[in-house]
N, C-alpha and C positions, 0 to 999 in steps of 0.2 A: 142939474145940469148935466152931470156925471153920466147919469141914466142916458141923457139923449145923447152923449157921444157915443157910448155905449150901442145904442139903439141905432146911429148913423153907421157905425162901424160894421154891425151885423147884415146891414141893408147893404152897403158896399160889398161886403164879401159876398153875400148872398146873388148879387147882380154876377160877380166875377166868375162863381159858381155855373152859371148859365153860359158861359161863352164855351162854345162846343170847340171840341177837336178840330185843327186845321183852320181854325179862325181866332183873330186876335181882336181887341178892344182897345180903344185908348181910355186913357184916365180920364179925361173929359167926359167921353161918353158913359164910362162906368157911373160917374156921380151923376150924371144928369139922369141915366135911368134909374137910380137910386133916389131920385127926389132931391139932389143935393146940386144944383146947376152951378158951375162957378167954383167947384170944390176939387177940383183935379189933384191937388197936392195932398188932401185928407185921402184920397185914394192909395196916394204914394205910401202915406204913414201906415195906414191899415195894412198894406201889403208887406211893409218894412216889420212890423209887430208880429206876423206869424210865425209859428214855431216850426223848426225844421220838418216835422213829421205831418204838417198841416194838409189837408187833403184839397185844399182851394189851388185852382190851377193859375199860380201867380203869374207863370211864364206868358201867358195870352194877354197880359194887358203891356202895352208901347206907347210910346209918345205920339204927339198928334202928327209927325213926320213919319212914323213908320218905324221909328229908331227904337232900340233897345236903350233904356236910361242907365246911367250908370248907377252902380251899387256900392255901398259901404265895404261889402266882401269880396275880395279880390276872387276873380273867376266866374263870379255870379253872371255876367254878361255872357262868356261863352257856355255856360251850363244853360241858362235861358234859350240861347240860338241853337243848341244842340236838341234840347227839348221841343221846341218848335219844329224845327227841321225834322224830326223824328214823327211829328204829326204831320207832315206834309207842308208846312209853310216853307214858303220859298224867299230869299233874300235876292235883291238887286246887288249889281257891282258895288253900289256904296253902303253896303249893308243895311240897306231899308227894306220893309217889307211893303210890297204895292197894297195898300190898303184898298184899293179898288177891287182887287182881286181876293184878298184875304180877310177884309175887315168884316167882323160881325154885323149884321143886319138883323135885328130881332124882329121875329114875325107878330103878328096881330097876338095881342095878350103877352106876349115876351116877359120883361120885367115890370109891367104895368103895376101889377099888384104889390110891388116892393115899394111905389112911392109913398112919401110921408102921409100918414092917416090912413093906409089901405093894407099895410102889411106889418 
């Protein structure tokens, strides 16, 4: 069972690595693309466990409303916002990212190879 969880985590992080600069994906979208629909919280746990020097672009994952989710580490939301703004992602007056404009829509092939049993 631990090996399966590790494989799930790796698939989730592989999807996050596919999100291009200037785009964001939701926790639920990442989970679904990794073949784990309904496991948005698992995405949050996987990102929370990343080491500080990770190459995974964690800042590109937001909640379903286009908001930055609160983090345990003080100032993490400000850092996430600064990283996204540096990539050209804009926030509205309520601090939300317009997903219709900045949401990632993977093209053909996208993350399909990562789904359970194929990756």
